[in-house]
C-alpha positions in Angstrom: 0.0 0.0 0.0 1.5 3.3 -1.1 1.1 6.2 1.3 3.0 9.0 -0.6 1.2 12.3 -0.3 -0.5 13.8 -3.4 -0.8 17.5 -4.1 -4.1 18.9 -2.9 -5.5 15.7 -1.6 -5.6 14.5 2.0 -6.8 11.1 0.9 -6.5 9.5 -2.5 -7.8 5.9 -2.5 -7.8 3.9 -5.8 -9.4 0.5 -6.4 -9.5 -0.6 -2.8 -10.5 -4.2 -2.2 -10.9 -5.7 1.3 -11.6 -9.4 1.7 -12.2 -11.3 4.9 -11.8 -15.1 5.3 -15.0 -16.5 6.9 -15.2 -19.6 9.0 -15.3 -22.9 7.2 -18.8 -24.3 6.5 -17.5 -27.7 5.6 -14.8 -29.9 7.0 -12.9 -30.0 3.6 -12.5 -27.2 1.1 -11.4 -23.6 1.3 -12.9 -21.2 3.7 -15.3 -18.7 1.9 -14.3 -15.1 1.3 -16.3 -12.0 2.1 -15.5 -9.1 -0.1 -16.4 -6.0 2.0 -14.9 -3.5 -0.5 -15.0 -4.1 -4.2 -12.8 -1.6 -6.0 -13.6 1.6 -4.1 -12.0 4.9 -5.3 -12.4 8.1 -3.2 -10.5 11.3 -3.1 -10.8 13.9 -0.3 -9.4 17.4 -1.1 -8.0 19.5 1.7 -10.6 21.5 3.6 -13.7 19.8 2.2 -16.4 17.9 4.1 -17.6 14.7 2.5 -20.4 12.3 3.6 -20.0 8.5 3.1 -23.5 7.1 3.2 -24.8 3.5 3.0 -27.0 1.0 4.7 -25.7 -1.4 7.4 -23.3 -3.9 5.8 -22.6 -1.7 2.8 -18.8 -1.4 3.5 -18.7 2.2 4.8 -17.2 1.4 8.2 -14.6 -0.9 6.6 -13.6 1.9 4.2 -13.4 4.4 7.1 -11.1 2.1 9.1 -8.8 1.6 6.1 -8.7 5.4 5.4 -7.9 6.0 9.1 -5.0 3.4 9.0 -6.8 1.0 11.4 -7.0 -1.7 8.7 -5.3 -2.5 5.5 -6.8 -3.2 2.1 -6.3 -6.6 0.4 -5.4 -4.7 -2.8 -5.5 -1.2 -4.2 -3.5 2.0 -3.3 -4.0 4.6 -0.6 -2.2 7.9 -0.5 -2.7 9.7 2.8 -1.3 13.1 3.8 -1.0 14.5 7.3 -2.5 13.4 10.5 -5.8 11.5 10.7 -8.0 11.1 13.7 -11.3 9.2 14.2 -14.5 9.7 16.1 -16.3 6.4 16.7 -19.9 5.6 16.9 -20.2 4.4 20.5 -19.6 7.1 23.1 -19.7 4.4 25.8 -17.4 1.8 24.3 -14.8 4.1 22.7 -13.6 5.7 26.0 -11.5 3.6 28.4 -13.5 3.6 31.7 -10.2 3.3 33.7 -8.8 6.5 32.3 -9.4 10.0 33.4 -10.7 12.6 30.9 -7.2 14.2 30.8 -5.5 10.9 29.9 -8.2 10.1 27.3 -7.9 13.4 25.5 -4.1 13.4 25.8 -4.1 10.1 23.8 -4.5 12.3 20.7 -1.1 13.9 21.5 0.7 10.5 21.6 4.2 10.9 20.1 4.3 14.7 20.2 7.2 16.3 21.9 5.8 18.5 24.7 6.0 18.8 28.4 3.2 17.5 30.6 2.2 21.1 31.4 2.0 21.9 27.7 0.0 18.8 26.9 -2.4 19.6 29.9 -2.9 23.1 28.5 -3.8 21.7 25.1 -6.2 19.2 26.6 -7.9 22.0 28.5 -8.2 24.0 25.4 -9.7 21.1 23.4 -12.2 20.4 26.2 -13.2 24.1 26.3 -13.8 24.0 22.5 -16.3 21.2 22.9 -18.1 22.8 25.8 -16.4 21.1 28.7 -14.0 22.6 31.2 -10.7 22.1 33.2 -12.9 20.9 36.1 -13.6 17.7 34.1 -10.0 16.7 33.8 -9.9 14.3 36.7 -13.3 12.7 36.1 -14.0 9.4 34.5 -16.4 8.4 31.6 -19.1 6.9 33.8 -19.6 10.4 35.3 -20.8 11.8 32.0 -23.9 11.6 29.8 -23.7 10.0 26.3 -23.6 13.4 24.6 -20.8 14.6 26.9 -18.8 11.4 26.3 -19.0 12.1 22.5 -17.8 15.6 23.2 -14.8 14.1 25.0 -14.2 11.8 22.0 -14.3 14.8 19.6 -11.8 16.7 21.9 -9.5 13.7 21.7 -9.7 13.7 17.9 -9.1 17.4 17.6 -6.5 18.1 20.2 -3.7 17.4 17.8 -5.2 19.6 15.1 -5.4 16.7 12.5 -5.6 17.2 8.8 -8.5 14.8 8.5 -11.2 13.8 10.9 -13.2 10.6 10.2 -16.4 10.4 12.1 -18.1 7.0 11.9 -21.8 7.3 12.8 -20.9 9.9 15.5 -24.4 10.7 16.6 -26.4 7.5 15.9 -26.2 6.2 19.5 -27.4 9.5 21.0 -30.9 10.9 21.6 -32.3 13.1 18.9 -32.0 16.3 20.9 -28.4 15.5 21.7 -27.7 14.6 18.1 -28.5 18.2 17.0 -26.1 19.6 19.7 -23.2 17.4 18.7 -23.8 18.0 14.9 -23.9 21.8 15.5 -20.7 21.5 17.5 -18.9 19.6 14.7 -20.1 22.2 12.2 -18.6 25.0 14.4 -15.3 23.2 14.9 -14.9 22.5 11.2 -15.4 26.1 10.3 -13.0 27.1 13.1 -10.1 24.7 12.2 -10.8 24.2 8.5 -10.1 20.5 8.8 -11.1 18.0 6.2 -14.0 15.8 7.4 -15.3 12.5 6.3 -18.7 11.8 8.0 -19.8 8.2 7.8 -23.5 7.6 8.2 -26.6 5.7 7.1 -28.7 8.8 7.6 -28.8 11.3 4.8 -30.5 13.9 7.0 -27.4 13.9 9.3 -25.0 14.1 6.4 -26.9 17.1 4.9 -26.1 19.0 8.1 -22.3 18.8 7.8 -21.2 18.0 4.3 -20.8 19.6 0.9 -20.3 16.4 -1.1 -21.7 12.9 -0.8 -20.5 9.4 -1.8 -23.1 6.6 -1.6 -21.7 3.1 -1.0 -23.6 -0.2 -1.6 -22.3 -3.8 -1.4 -18.7 -2.5 -1.3 -18.9 -0.2 -4.3 -19.4 3.6 -4.6 -22.6 3.9 -6.6 -23.2 7.6 -6.7 -21.3 10.8 -5.9 -22.0 14.5 -6.2 -22.6 17.8 -4.4 -24.8 17.3 -1.3 -27.8 19.3 -2.5 -27.7 17.7 -5.9 -27.7 14.2 -4.5 -30.4 14.9 -2.0 -32.7 16.7 -4.4 -32.0 14.7 -7.6 -30.8 11.2 -6.6 -29.8 9.1 -9.6 -29.3 5.6 -7.9 -32.0 3.5 -6.4 -30.0 3.0 -3.3 -29.8 6.7 -2.7 -33.5 7.0 -3.2 -34.2 4.3 -0.6 -31.9 6.0 1.9 -33.7 9.3 1.4 -37.1 7.6 1.8 -35.9 6.2 5.1 -35.3 9.7 6.7 -37.3 12.3 4.8 -41.1 13.1 4.7 -42.9 11.7 1.7 -44.2 15.1 0.6 -41.5 16.9 -1.5 -42.2 20.3 -0.1 -41.9 19.1 3.5 -38.7 17.2 2.5 -37.2 20.3 1.0 -38.1 22.4 4.0 -36.4 19.9 6.3 -33.2 19.9 4.3 -33.1 23.6 4.1 -33.7 23.9 7.8 -30.7 21.5 8.4 -28.5 23.7 6.1 -29.4 26.8 8.1 -28.9 25.2 11.6 
């Protein structure tokens, strides 16, 4: 896998394939293969916000993990420039319950040359950016709500000022009212730091809130890409239409009003 930076692109993935060997179903014979990704190409330009959308089992989380460097493709090329951080779906399982908030957020600074005092100051700054405070440094995950835990996870991802933030279903485990708060926070932080974002989700209404371009994935392949408003208002692929029907009101005027409201939020 080639990881040489390319001009203008934070991520340039070409023809990525990821296969997994499944357990044998018979005593004799080769174990079956599952092809989770089947020739995916995706390019992220510096500073843009892209939504990767698909149903459960479509391959979107597999692709996200490969782009983040947490997994390797079976074949294909991946060129990645700069630092990449990831925000995971589960605000309960992604934080070590034995670690204080300070240690959790400081994980994002691993490998950086800085004194403990300097790292602590950066951790406090990151917490304040997500609406928490220095008073939370010595507390533990069980002392926070789900929304607060996801804010801690976002602080951990942003403390090192990464070039790319990959958020894999970052609000799907939260209550609806908390989802809006976290999404608005991510919009604000992206504008402030001008980072590149890849938002992975099954929910096109969520993606409409944060992205300017969408890639739709189905059965391990990208089936549609385009500007967010174009894909949402004039979907070309049946998979995209089904995803829209799952989250938007059936009446076109109500649907448009909901999307425009999300854009203004």
